Backbone of each chain as ProteinMPNN parsed JSONL, in Angstrom:
{"seq_chain_A": "MSKITILLADNSVDKLYHGLVIALGARALGWNVKFFVTSQAVVLFTKNRKGKGKLNLPFIARFFVKLQMKRFNIPDADKLIEEALNQGVEFYVDEAGLRLVNAKNEDLLENVKLSGSISFLLEAKDSDVVITL", "coords_chain_A": {"N_chain_A": [[-12.546, 14.348, 4.413], [-10.64, 11.658, 5.528], [-7.247, 11.989, 6.768], [-3.904, 10.809, 6.605], [-0.352, 10.959, 7.899], [2.53, 9.474, 6.832], [5.688, 8.711, 8.203], [8.836, 7.694, 7.279], [12.131, 7.035, 8.374], [13.857, 5.049, 7.934], [16.03, 2.434, 6.333], [15.321, 0.246, 5.881], [13.814, -2.488, 4.271], [11.673, -3.657, 5.429], [10.427, -2.316, 6.968], [9.839, -0.036, 5.287], [7.73, -1.601, 4.016], [5.625, -1.962, 5.524], [4.901, 0.581, 5.929], [4.019, 1.116, 3.309], [1.943, -0.895, 3.05], [0.001, 0.115, 4.73], [-0.227, 2.624, 3.743], [-1.658, 1.933, 1.291], [-3.759, 0.8, 2.354], [-5.388, 2.788, 3.548], [-5.82, 4.64, 1.416], [-7.514, 2.958, 0.346], [-9.762, 2.965, 1.822], [-10.255, 5.579, 0.842], [-8.804, 7.828, 1.971], [-6.899, 10.513, 2.389], [-3.455, 10.476, 1.491], [-0.251, 10.909, 2.804], [3.026, 10.418, 2.34], [6.184, 10.512, 3.677], [9.734, 10.559, 3.245], [12.653, 10.189, 4.658], [16.182, 10.362, 5.676], [18.512, 7.671, 5.303], [16.629, 6.29, 3.86], [15.566, 7.56, 1.801], [16.982, 6.669, -0.636], [15.562, 4.459, -1.245], [13.694, 5.488, -2.827], [14.834, 5.792, -5.303], [15.568, 5.818, -8.839], [17.344, 3.94, -9.435], [17.333, 2.262, -7.159], [14.687, 1.355, -6.526], [12.971, 0.788, -4.338], [14.289, -1.602, -3.752], [15.745, -2.599, -0.824], [17.458, -3.318, 2.283], [17.058, -6.221, 4.178], [16.382, -6.198, 7.664], [17.74, -8.462, 9.151], [19.72, -11.414, 9.75], [21.904, -12.947, 6.925], [21.022, -15.722, 6.422], [18.689, -15.885, 7.4], [17.447, -13.724, 5.872], [17.435, -14.717, 3.319], [15.499, -16.897, 3.539], [12.999, -15.496, 4.382], [12.675, -14.255, 2.014], [12.545, -16.283, 0.085], [10.158, -17.526, 1.335], [8.3, -15.299, 0.82], [8.087, -15.286, -1.731], [6.675, -17.861, -2.156], [4.682, -17.39, -0.757], [3.239, -15.517, -2.438], [3.934, -12.861, -2.12], [4.385, -9.503, -2.919], [7.061, -7.63, -4.13], [8.514, -5.022, -2.612], [9.165, -2.474, -4.726], [6.738, -3.346, -6.223], [4.781, -2.717, -4.605], [5.337, 0.084, -4.411], [4.939, 1.016, -6.695], [2.054, 0.454, -7.085], [1.339, 2.04, -5.019], [1.78, 4.527, -5.982], [-0.016, 4.577, -8.198], [-2.336, 4.691, -6.784], [-2.476, 7.047, -6.02], [-1.174, 7.875, -3.528], [0.91, 10.33, -2.022], [3.997, 10.53, -2.353], [6.969, 11.966, -0.849], [10.429, 13.09, -0.231], [12.969, 13.985, 1.477], [15.556, 16.519, 0.832], [17.842, 16.902, 2.002], [18.378, 13.923, 2.833], [18.541, 12.95, 0.398], [20.725, 14.161, -0.596], [22.596, 12.938, 1.132], [22.8, 10.382, 0.165], [24.096, 10.723, -2.154], [22.104, 11.542, -4.359], [20.462, 13.003, -6.918], [17.52, 15.296, -7.712], [16.533, 14.651, -9.973], [17.151, 11.722, -10.071], [15.166, 10.785, -8.92], [12.21, 8.717, -8.231], [9.449, 8.677, -10.786], [6.951, 11.172, -10.154], [7.509, 11.645, -7.429], [8.09, 13.715, -4.888], [10.235, 16.453, -3.634], [10.861, 17.574, -0.372], [10.849, 19.166, 2.843], [11.217, 19.851, 6.658], [9.309, 21.538, 7.192], [6.871, 21.121, 5.691], [6.29, 18.439, 6.503], [5.764, 18.86, 8.84], [3.518, 20.432, 8.888], [1.559, 18.895, 7.467], [1.46, 16.746, 9.184], [0.181, 18.184, 11.425], [-2.018, 18.549, 10.624], [-3.281, 16.245, 10.064], [-5.113, 13.15, 10.567], [-4.318, 10.817, 11.509], [-0.896, 10.218, 12.272], [2.048, 8.389, 11.37], [5.07, 6.86, 12.55], [7.945, 5.513, 10.85]], "CA_chain_A": [[-11.434, 13.074, 4.291], [-9.708, 11.558, 6.549], [-6.057, 12.128, 6.305], [-2.66, 9.876, 7.151], [0.998, 11.147, 7.13], [3.603, 8.297, 7.403], [7.311, 9.147, 8.115], [10.022, 6.787, 7.05], [13.516, 7.377, 8.322], [14.892, 4.001, 8.194], [16.193, 2.187, 5.135], [15.156, -1.19, 5.932], [12.658, -2.749, 3.24], [10.755, -4.34, 6.287], [9.728, -0.798, 7.558], [9.17, 0.53, 3.789], [6.898, -2.706, 3.409], [4.855, -1.974, 6.515], [4.307, 1.866, 5.289], [3.07, 0.922, 1.754], [0.57, -1.733, 3.162], [-0.72, 0.856, 5.508], [-0.595, 3.733, 2.739], [-2.566, 1.429, 0.423], [-5.187, 0.605, 2.909], [-5.733, 4.205, 3.747], [-6.205, 4.959, 0.0], [-8.766, 2.072, -0.181], [-10.667, 3.695, 2.572], [-10.441, 7.026, 0.453], [-8.023, 8.695, 2.826], [-5.656, 11.26, 1.569], [-2.012, 9.966, 2.204], [1.094, 11.703, 2.387], [4.3, 9.394, 2.733], [7.293, 11.266, 4.045], [10.864, 9.745, 3.331], [13.889, 11.088, 5.241], [17.413, 10.141, 6.039], [18.931, 7.005, 4.311], [15.545, 5.675, 3.353], [15.426, 7.9, 0.464], [17.824, 5.774, -1.41], [14.801, 3.611, -1.792], [12.841, 6.02, -3.82], [15.629, 6.457, -6.748], [15.27, 5.172, -9.958], [18.378, 2.891, -9.216], [17.175, 1.27, -6.207], [13.231, 1.529, -6.605], [12.36, -0.07, -3.086], [15.457, -2.563, -3.384], [16.635, -2.194, 0.322], [18.149, -4.687, 2.962], [15.915, -6.806, 5.12], [17.23, -6.158, 8.911], [17.851, -9.869, 8.996], [21.086, -12.11, 9.156], [21.904, -13.738, 5.733], [20.144, -17.084, 6.305], [17.101, -15.568, 7.692], [16.935, -12.929, 5.199], [17.094, -15.723, 2.279], [14.555, -17.734, 3.886], [12.304, -14.637, 4.421], [12.799, -13.948, 0.617], [11.862, -17.96, -0.493], [8.714, -17.574, 1.688], [7.625, -14.338, 0.149], [8.074, -15.799, -3.378], [6.146, -18.996, -1.905], [3.262, -17.05, -0.694], [3.267, -14.678, -3.433], [4.01, -11.682, -1.492], [5.156, -8.893, -3.738], [8.47, -7.031, -3.815], [8.262, -3.445, -2.193], [8.73, -2.057, -5.683], [5.311, -3.367, -6.854], [3.688, -2.031, -3.813], [5.484, 1.445, -4.57], [4.005, 1.699, -7.971], [0.511, 0.563, -6.994], [0.827, 3.158, -4.397], [1.948, 5.504, -6.672], [-1.001, 4.627, -9.189], [-3.416, 4.952, -6.277], [-2.69, 8.476, -5.494], [-0.243, 8.044, -2.529], [1.853, 11.196, -2.243], [5.539, 10.669, -1.656], [7.987, 13.106, -0.647], [11.56, 13.044, 0.095], [14.009, 15.024, 2.28], [16.308, 16.861, 0.008], [19.092, 16.34, 2.684], [18.544, 12.734, 2.646], [18.59, 12.675, -1.232], [22.369, 14.272, -0.82], [23.475, 12.033, 1.97], [22.753, 9.0, -0.57], [24.776, 11.186, -3.433], [21.276, 11.245, -5.333], [19.62, 14.117, -7.243], [16.237, 15.586, -7.563], [16.449, 13.802, -11.468], [17.311, 10.632, -9.754], [13.94, 10.09, -8.123], [11.007, 7.891, -9.289], [8.399, 9.617, -11.113], [5.938, 11.772, -9.243], [8.128, 11.594, -5.691], [8.741, 15.182, -4.816], [11.417, 17.061, -2.726], [10.394, 18.508, 0.685], [11.534, 19.363, 4.267], [10.844, 19.432, 7.601], [8.226, 22.133, 7.432], [6.146, 20.344, 4.749], [6.102, 17.373, 7.006], [5.124, 19.304, 10.238], [2.31, 21.056, 8.758], [0.87, 17.904, 6.901], [1.393, 16.012, 10.276], [-0.566, 18.847, 12.293], [-3.327, 18.434, 9.734], [-3.682, 14.548, 9.825], [-5.794, 12.25, 11.641], [-3.485, 9.665, 11.816], [0.452, 10.221, 11.845], [2.925, 7.282, 11.812], [6.64, 7.112, 12.212], [8.556, 3.888, 11.124]], "C_chain_A": [[-10.702, 12.943, 5.112], [-8.058, 11.624, 5.765], [-4.949, 11.282, 7.079], [-1.411, 10.318, 6.89], [1.836, 10.029, 7.554], [4.832, 9.154, 7.217], [7.952, 7.656, 8.41], [11.087, 7.448, 7.101], [14.315, 6.188, 8.607], [14.969, 3.325, 6.871], [15.719, 0.69, 4.923], [13.815, -1.493, 5.335], [11.734, -3.063, 4.006], [9.72, -3.047, 6.602], [8.881, -0.182, 6.117], [8.1, -0.04, 3.568], [5.412, -2.245, 4.205], [3.91, -0.427, 6.034], [3.416, 1.925, 4.167], [2.075, 0.132, 1.953], [-0.397, -0.593, 3.73], [-1.076, 1.954, 4.464], [-1.384, 3.158, 1.833], [-3.815, 1.357, 1.093], [-5.903, 1.772, 3.194], [-6.119, 4.719, 2.434], [-7.519, 4.105, -0.503], [-9.796, 2.723, 0.692], [-10.973, 5.373, 1.877], [-9.828, 8.079, 1.138], [-7.068, 9.484, 2.002], [-4.419, 10.925, 2.312], [-0.76, 10.687, 1.737], [2.024, 10.828, 2.749], [5.767, 10.083, 2.726], [8.581, 10.387, 4.092], [11.783, 10.559, 3.799], [15.134, 10.076, 5.382], [17.826, 9.13, 5.013], [17.62, 6.282, 3.345], [15.155, 6.384, 2.162], [16.071, 7.375, -0.615], [16.745, 4.777, -2.101], [13.921, 4.1, -2.872], [13.752, 6.52, -4.77], [15.509, 5.316, -7.734], [16.02, 4.136, -9.972], [17.817, 1.745, -8.486], [15.654, 0.769, -6.117], [12.734, 0.529, -5.702], [13.301, -1.426, -2.776], [16.185, -2.063, -2.119], [17.144, -3.57, 0.909], [17.045, -4.917, 3.96], [16.881, -6.733, 6.432], [17.175, -7.475, 9.315], [19.355, -10.402, 9.013], [20.97, -12.724, 7.719], [21.049, -14.642, 5.814], [18.775, -16.703, 6.408], [16.582, -14.942, 6.69], [16.68, -13.604, 3.779], [15.866, -16.617, 2.468], [13.174, -16.972, 3.765], [11.863, -14.427, 2.817], [12.02, -15.186, -0.217], [10.491, -17.587, -0.071], [7.732, -16.443, 1.147], [7.339, -14.817, -1.245], [6.733, -17.039, -2.996], [4.554, -18.261, -1.556], [2.626, -15.957, -1.505], [2.957, -13.332, -2.902], [4.76, -10.655, -2.234], [6.343, -8.001, -3.363], [7.725, -5.435, -3.358], [8.082, -2.499, -3.491], [7.544, -1.985, -6.522], [4.642, -2.542, -6.145], [4.043, -0.17, -4.094], [4.646, 1.965, -5.76], [2.536, 1.47, -8.038], [0.072, 1.751, -5.885], [0.703, 4.38, -4.905], [0.504, 5.798, -7.59], [-2.116, 4.98, -8.174], [-3.347, 6.156, -5.48], [-1.806, 8.963, -4.123], [0.819, 9.428, -3.012], [3.046, 11.083, -1.757], [6.288, 11.903, -1.863], [8.956, 12.836, 0.336], [12.322, 14.282, 0.444], [14.902, 15.316, 1.317], [17.692, 16.539, 0.662], [19.385, 14.974, 2.542], [18.993, 12.345, 1.435], [20.273, 12.996, -1.321], [22.794, 13.47, -0.112], [23.83, 10.868, 1.071], [23.442, 9.459, -1.891], [23.569, 11.055, -4.708], [21.063, 12.939, -5.565], [18.143, 14.132, -7.582], [15.773, 14.418, -9.034], [16.398, 12.135, -11.1], [16.122, 9.893, -9.175], [12.897, 9.368, -8.94], [10.126, 8.918, -9.579], [7.434, 10.078, -10.244], [6.278, 11.649, -7.536], [8.718, 13.348, -5.973], [9.805, 15.73, -3.872], [10.472, 17.611, -1.524], [11.205, 18.638, 1.937], [10.528, 19.242, 5.413], [9.371, 20.438, 7.881], [7.014, 21.651, 6.847], [5.615, 19.298, 5.846], [5.266, 17.803, 8.374], [3.634, 19.916, 9.726], [1.222, 19.877, 7.847], [0.643, 17.062, 8.259], [0.276, 16.697, 11.183], [-2.145, 18.716, 11.583], [-3.875, 17.35, 9.43], [-4.547, 14.064, 10.964], [-5.225, 11.427, 11.968], [-1.989, 9.903, 11.256], [1.179, 8.897, 12.554], [4.353, 7.625, 11.456], [6.888, 5.669, 12.169], [9.92, 4.067, 10.988]], "O_chain_A": [[-10.037, 13.871, 5.574], [-7.781, 11.386, 4.59], [-5.178, 11.093, 8.274], [-1.068, 10.199, 5.713], [1.776, 9.69, 8.736], [5.007, 10.036, 6.376], [7.735, 6.824, 9.291], [11.334, 8.327, 6.275], [15.286, 6.211, 9.364], [14.006, 3.551, 6.138], [15.785, 0.108, 3.84], [12.798, -0.926, 5.734], [10.637, -2.842, 3.495], [8.5, -2.978, 6.449], [7.677, 0.038, 5.98], [7.253, 0.619, 2.966], [4.325, -2.189, 3.629], [2.695, -0.332, 5.854], [2.371, 2.566, 4.053], [1.147, 0.247, 1.152], [-1.496, -0.415, 3.204], [-2.277, 2.19, 4.326], [-2.085, 4.041, 1.337], [-4.852, 1.765, 0.569], [-7.126, 1.722, 3.064], [-7.084, 5.47, 2.58], [-8.305, 4.405, -1.402], [-10.823, 3.038, 0.09], [-11.77, 6.173, 2.365], [-10.244, 9.224, 0.962], [-6.531, 9.022, 0.995], [-4.313, 11.05, 3.532], [-0.392, 10.956, 0.593], [1.706, 10.326, 3.827], [6.401, 10.124, 1.671], [8.588, 9.484, 4.929], [11.784, 11.716, 3.379], [14.893, 8.894, 5.14], [17.619, 9.452, 3.843], [17.813, 5.825, 2.218], [14.354, 5.797, 1.435], [15.599, 7.717, -1.7], [16.91, 4.334, -3.238], [13.444, 3.345, -3.72], [13.568, 7.678, -5.145], [15.379, 4.125, -7.45], [15.507, 3.17, -10.538], [17.765, 0.588, -8.902], [15.488, -0.322, -5.571], [12.146, -0.471, -6.115], [13.124, -2.159, -1.804], [17.098, -1.243, -2.218], [17.242, -4.63, 0.291], [16.306, -4.063, 4.451], [18.038, -7.144, 6.337], [16.222, -7.604, 10.084], [20.176, -9.822, 8.302], [19.826, -13.008, 7.363], [20.045, -14.387, 5.15], [17.866, -17.094, 5.677], [15.443, -15.249, 6.339], [15.792, -13.125, 3.074], [15.279, -17.029, 1.467], [12.241, -17.534, 3.189], [10.668, -14.461, 2.521], [11.083, -15.015, -0.997], [9.653, -17.333, -0.936], [6.523, -16.649, 1.049], [6.231, -14.632, -1.75], [5.769, -16.965, -3.758], [3.498, -18.62, -2.076], [1.508, -15.543, -1.201], [1.913, -12.735, -3.165], [5.969, -10.888, -2.233], [6.486, -7.701, -2.178], [6.666, -4.944, -3.748], [7.085, -1.779, -3.531], [7.243, -1.07, -7.289], [3.941, -1.676, -6.669], [3.168, 0.69, -3.992], [3.924, 2.96, -5.823], [1.813, 2.082, -8.823], [-1.038, 2.275, -5.793], [-0.13, 5.218, -4.558], [-0.003, 6.915, -7.7], [-2.997, 5.658, -8.702], [-4.002, 6.327, -4.451], [-1.748, 10.129, -3.73], [1.374, 9.508, -4.108], [3.23, 11.556, -0.636], [6.231, 12.672, -2.823], [8.682, 12.455, 1.474], [12.302, 15.351, -0.166], [15.229, 14.294, 0.713], [18.583, 15.994, 0.011], [20.516, 14.665, 2.164], [19.813, 11.43, 1.354], [21.025, 12.267, -1.967], [23.736, 12.929, -0.691], [24.954, 10.368, 1.122], [23.413, 8.63, -2.801], [23.876, 10.604, -5.811], [21.347, 13.85, -4.787], [17.551, 13.063, -7.729], [14.864, 13.588, -9.01], [15.695, 11.371, -11.761], [16.071, 8.678, -8.984], [12.797, 9.459, -10.164], [9.974, 9.904, -8.858], [7.025, 9.223, -9.457], [5.441, 11.581, -6.636], [9.408, 13.902, -6.829], [10.185, 14.769, -3.202], [9.363, 18.063, -1.806], [12.323, 18.123, 1.932], [9.4, 18.754, 5.337], [8.499, 20.084, 8.676], [6.012, 21.771, 7.553], [4.405, 19.354, 6.06], [4.315, 17.173, 8.839], [2.661, 19.697, 10.448], [0.057, 20.229, 7.663], [-0.517, 16.675, 8.401], [-0.548, 15.946, 11.706], [-3.211, 18.817, 12.189], [-4.831, 17.285, 8.657], [-4.614, 14.567, 12.085], [-5.607, 11.03, 13.069], [-1.764, 9.828, 10.048], [1.048, 8.463, 13.698], [4.785, 8.324, 10.539], [6.431, 4.803, 12.915], [10.685, 3.111, 11.12]]}, "seq_chain_B": "MKIIESNDICPIILTTVLKEWASLKKGEEEELIIITNWEAVGQELEKWCRETGNMFIGVTRKDKKFEVRLKLIKK", "coords_chain_B": {"N_chain_B": [[-21.946, -10.161, -12.396], [-18.67, -10.632, -11.056], [-15.624, -12.489, -10.909], [-12.985, -12.543, -8.839], [-9.85, -14.185, -8.73], [-7.331, -14.538, -6.663], [-4.252, -14.921, -5.033], [-2.929, -13.051, -3.992], [-1.412, -10.419, -1.504], [-3.355, -9.171, 1.035], [-3.634, -5.702, 0.452], [-3.09, -5.862, -1.992], [-5.203, -7.167, -3.197], [-7.417, -5.592, -1.897], [-6.771, -3.222, -3.341], [-7.292, -4.013, -6.199], [-10.354, -4.511, -5.894], [-10.906, -1.822, -5.455], [-10.11, -0.667, -7.944], [-12.067, -1.854, -9.675], [-14.198, -1.007, -8.225], [-13.896, 1.698, -8.661], [-14.371, 1.822, -11.469], [-16.78, 1.56, -11.814], [-20.284, 3.1, -13.168], [-22.036, 5.993, -11.901], [-24.456, 4.839, -9.68], [-24.173, 2.341, -10.517], [-24.449, -0.938, -9.753], [-22.278, -3.848, -8.758], [-21.913, -7.32, -8.584], [-19.161, -9.021, -6.408], [-17.063, -11.469, -6.296], [-14.515, -12.861, -4.429], [-11.924, -15.001, -4.814], [-9.646, -16.306, -2.615], [-6.583, -17.44, -0.741], [-6.001, -15.999, 1.56], [-6.911, -15.531, 4.466], [-7.615, -13.246, 5.943], [-8.52, -11.594, 4.618], [-11.109, -11.462, 3.968], [-12.248, -10.468, 6.581], [-11.061, -7.613, 6.379], [-12.197, -6.651, 3.917], [-14.686, -6.712, 4.765], [-14.641, -4.77, 6.476], [-13.933, -2.636, 5.054], [-16.183, -2.42, 3.378], [-17.883, -1.392, 4.852], [-17.061, 0.932, 5.66], [-17.042, 2.484, 3.086], [-19.779, 2.276, 2.007], [-20.281, 0.217, 0.562], [-21.635, -3.039, -0.073], [-21.294, -5.884, 2.135], [-21.475, -9.264, 1.598], [-20.633, -11.936, 2.374], [-18.554, -14.574, 3.713], [-17.092, -17.811, 2.795], [-15.976, -20.782, 3.449], [-13.932, -22.711, 1.323], [-12.651, -25.897, 1.031], [-9.178, -25.033, 0.995], [-9.549, -22.567, 0.569], [-10.725, -19.275, 0.465], [-14.042, -17.86, -0.154], [-15.046, -14.79, -0.866], [-17.827, -12.504, -0.295], [-19.233, -9.539, -2.135], [-21.035, -6.612, -2.756], [-20.42, -4.157, -4.851], [-21.412, -0.687, -5.092], [-21.99, 2.038, -6.606], [-22.585, 5.535, -5.564]], "CA_chain_B": [[-21.125, -10.927, -11.334], [-17.093, -10.848, -11.468], [-14.955, -13.425, -10.091], [-11.484, -12.261, -9.109], [-9.194, -15.268, -7.847], [-5.833, -14.13, -6.659], [-3.461, -15.215, -3.956], [-1.905, -11.84, -3.738], [-1.479, -10.31, -0.306], [-4.69, -8.12, 1.28], [-3.178, -4.624, 0.077], [-3.216, -5.935, -3.475], [-6.801, -7.427, -3.383], [-7.807, -3.898, -1.907], [-6.343, -2.062, -4.715], [-8.021, -4.667, -7.321], [-11.458, -4.369, -5.828], [-11.025, -0.495, -5.489], [-10.225, -0.129, -9.282], [-13.368, -2.503, -9.9], [-15.295, 0.02, -7.881], [-13.849, 3.103, -9.334], [-14.753, 1.482, -12.989], [-18.429, 1.592, -12.326], [-20.58, 4.632, -13.46], [-22.887, 6.688, -10.964], [-26.185, 4.032, -10.046], [-24.331, 0.831, -11.317], [-23.81, -2.154, -8.835], [-21.761, -5.334, -9.263], [-21.538, -8.48, -7.453], [-17.77, -9.481, -6.821], [-16.575, -12.882, -5.883], [-12.968, -13.047, -4.245], [-11.405, -16.472, -4.043], [-8.25, -16.188, -1.983], [-6.022, -18.219, 0.095], [-5.394, -15.589, 2.68], [-7.994, -15.648, 5.72], [-7.909, -11.787, 6.646], [-9.176, -10.872, 3.023], [-12.732, -11.252, 4.384], [-12.554, -9.448, 7.537], [-10.687, -6.391, 5.966], [-13.2, -6.338, 3.096], [-16.257, -6.289, 5.458], [-14.784, -3.252, 7.284], [-13.608, -1.437, 4.061], [-17.376, -2.024, 2.831], [-18.928, -0.743, 6.137], [-16.539, 2.27, 5.637], [-17.204, 3.173, 1.831], [-21.207, 2.274, 1.794], [-20.352, -1.033, -0.196], [-22.335, -3.953, 0.844], [-20.434, -7.395, 2.529], [-22.25, -10.346, 1.639], [-20.14, -13.047, 3.468], [-17.405, -15.271, 3.511], [-17.314, -18.957, 3.053], [-14.614, -21.325, 3.242], [-14.053, -23.963, 0.508], [-11.357, -26.421, 0.758], [-8.348, -24.316, 1.796], [-9.599, -21.219, 0.169], [-12.083, -18.243, 1.16], [-14.816, -17.004, -0.945], [-15.456, -13.353, -0.075], [-18.842, -12.052, -1.622], [-19.541, -8.501, -1.758], [-21.631, -5.87, -4.065], [-20.135, -2.779, -5.083], [-22.413, 0.133, -4.987], [-21.453, 3.485, -7.035], [-23.492, 6.406, -5.614]], "C_chain_B": [[-19.552, -10.992, -11.995], [-16.616, -11.659, -10.571], [-13.314, -12.855, -10.272], [-10.71, -13.463, -8.258], [-7.813, -14.707, -8.085], [-5.647, -14.487, -5.212], [-2.609, -14.172, -3.462], [-2.542, -11.602, -2.391], [-2.886, -9.13, -0.28], [-4.288, -6.701, 0.764], [-3.677, -4.803, -1.457], [-4.696, -6.25, -3.954], [-7.529, -6.171, -3.165], [-7.905, -3.378, -2.909], [-7.381, -3.093, -5.883], [-9.41, -4.39, -7.468], [-11.875, -2.731, -5.811], [-10.966, -0.315, -7.021], [-11.56, -0.602, -9.821], [-14.278, -1.116, -9.496], [-15.254, 1.348, -8.398], [-14.575, 2.97, -10.999], [-16.282, 1.903, -13.218], [-18.791, 3.236, -12.542], [-21.793, 4.936, -12.136], [-24.453, 5.662, -10.871], [-26.03, 2.897, -10.288], [-24.064, 0.131, -9.835], [-23.206, -3.227, -9.352], [-21.497, -6.135, -8.024], [-20.042, -8.749, -7.54], [-17.582, -10.562, -5.867], [-14.99, -12.81, -5.889], [-12.62, -14.233, -3.972], [-9.902, -15.922, -3.76], [-7.871, -17.161, -1.219], [-5.524, -17.536, 1.53], [-6.972, -15.17, 3.598], [-8.433, -13.928, 5.935], [-8.954, -10.968, 5.438], [-10.563, -10.425, 3.605], [-12.997, -10.288, 5.327], [-12.42, -7.965, 7.0], [-11.72, -5.919, 4.848], [-14.601, -5.802, 3.666], [-15.915, -4.768, 5.977], [-14.476, -2.134, 6.11], [-15.177, -1.185, 3.339], [-18.172, -1.145, 3.588], [-18.293, 0.762, 5.799], [-16.818, 3.467, 4.419], [-18.711, 2.888, 1.107], [-21.308, 1.132, 0.756], [-21.189, -2.043, 0.365], [-21.444, -5.604, 0.901], [-21.758, -8.096, 2.299], [-21.782, -11.571, 2.332], [-19.032, -13.684, 2.693], [-17.6, -16.668, 3.639], [-16.178, -19.593, 2.782], [-14.966, -22.533, 2.254], [-12.563, -24.469, 0.476], [-10.49, -25.568, 1.936], [-8.259, -22.77, 1.36], [-10.881, -20.459, 0.843], [-12.916, -17.733, 0.012], [-15.383, -15.862, -0.309], [-16.442, -12.712, -1.026], [-19.212, -10.636, -1.35], [-20.467, -7.86, -2.946], [-21.097, -4.506, -3.668], [-21.212, -1.689, -5.681], [-21.594, 1.745, -5.667], [-22.674, 4.366, -6.826], [-23.196, 7.258, -6.226]], "O_chain_B": [[-19.296, -11.32, -13.154], [-17.087, -11.642, -9.433], [-12.637, -12.748, -11.294], [-11.045, -13.611, -7.083], [-7.254, -14.462, -9.154], [-6.521, -14.42, -4.348], [-1.705, -14.354, -2.646], [-3.592, -12.1, -1.984], [-3.305, -8.462, -1.225], [-5.443, -6.388, 0.474], [-4.479, -4.055, -2.015], [-5.253, -5.694, -4.901], [-8.198, -5.672, -4.07], [-8.963, -3.044, -3.442], [-8.349, -2.471, -6.32], [-9.907, -4.101, -8.556], [-13.018, -2.387, -6.112], [-11.95, 0.296, -7.438], [-12.219, 0.236, -10.437], [-14.878, -0.386, -10.284], [-16.243, 2.058, -8.578], [-15.174, 3.886, -11.562], [-16.85, 2.354, -14.212], [-18.105, 4.227, -12.291], [-22.308, 3.99, -11.54], [-25.344, 5.7, -11.72], [-26.987, 2.129, -10.386], [-23.497, 0.733, -8.923], [-23.588, -3.608, -10.459], [-21.063, -5.823, -6.914], [-19.56, -8.73, -8.672], [-17.965, -10.474, -4.7], [-14.287, -12.728, -6.897], [-12.951, -14.675, -2.872], [-9.196, -15.271, -4.53], [-8.776, -17.924, -0.883], [-4.895, -18.129, 2.407], [-7.913, -14.531, 3.128], [-9.607, -13.581, 6.065], [-9.801, -10.077, 5.506], [-10.992, -9.273, 3.672], [-13.791, -9.371, 5.118], [-13.355, -7.168, 7.085], [-12.073, -4.742, 4.91], [-15.342, -4.902, 3.271], [-16.686, -3.81, 5.917], [-14.749, -0.941, 6.251], [-15.466, -0.101, 2.833], [-18.969, -0.32, 3.141], [-19.072, 1.709, 5.691], [-16.841, 4.693, 4.527], [-18.906, 3.168, -0.076], [-22.342, 1.053, 0.092], [-21.487, -1.801, 1.534], [-21.086, -6.267, -0.073], [-22.859, -7.69, 2.671], [-22.646, -12.244, 2.894], [-18.662, -13.49, 1.535], [-18.303, -16.972, 4.603], [-15.37, -19.127, 1.978], [-16.001, -23.196, 2.32], [-11.574, -23.846, 0.091], [-10.754, -25.397, 3.126], [-7.362, -21.966, 1.613], [-11.767, -20.949, 1.544], [-12.284, -17.105, -0.838], [-16.117, -15.944, 0.675], [-16.181, -12.408, -2.19], [-19.562, -10.46, -0.183], [-20.64, -8.498, -3.985], [-21.232, -3.897, -2.606], [-21.791, -1.94, -6.738], [-20.711, 2.348, -5.058], [-23.668, 4.231, -7.539], [-23.968, 8.204, -6.382]]}, "name": "protein", "num_of_chains": 2, "seq": "MSKITILLADNSVDKLYHGLVIALGARALGWNVKFFVTSQAVVLFTKNRKGKGKLNLPFIARFFVKLQMKRFNIPDADKLIEEALNQGVEFYVDEAGLRLVNAKNEDLLENVKLSGSISFLLEAKDSDVVITLMKIIESNDICPIILTTVLKEWASLKKGEEEELIIITNWEAVGQELEKWCRETGNMFIGVTRKDKKFEVRLKLIKK"}
């Protein structure tokens, strides 16, 4: 079975979105998907935020993009996270990142695990595709 | 035959098709028609079928919608 490892190190919701779309596509192909989240992106995987982050756009543009997303039936990132978890994407968050955003293990979404650089490196080494966002 | 009418984006449609495929028992087949307004869905599903051993039948355009036909095969 092919394997992909995705590393998200930016808390912008557009990058998270791209990562989730790739992860879901990979699962549809039957690939093993490891999704590592580090730095401030960790906050997107807490129960409080659940994928709700900022779009890296000025206010008016952000408003327009949100409006267009609704118009074209493009789901929010939280729906994609839920789908990805249901489809067996394995999410790992960096413990240091978690502390940086003042969160604890119990604040994480269900089935999101803690990890560190060694876990990422070993999974990346063993993967057919590695993507950093 | 099952018809899925959805204007959701490609990964969501892929997930829906995947769930349908997973629900089949070994040796079962099911024809699916996906009606969508996203053009890329057809080409993505064609590649998905090739990779997973399912059969892509084709895409037709009807007004502003695309009708994607495929046959799910559970080996």
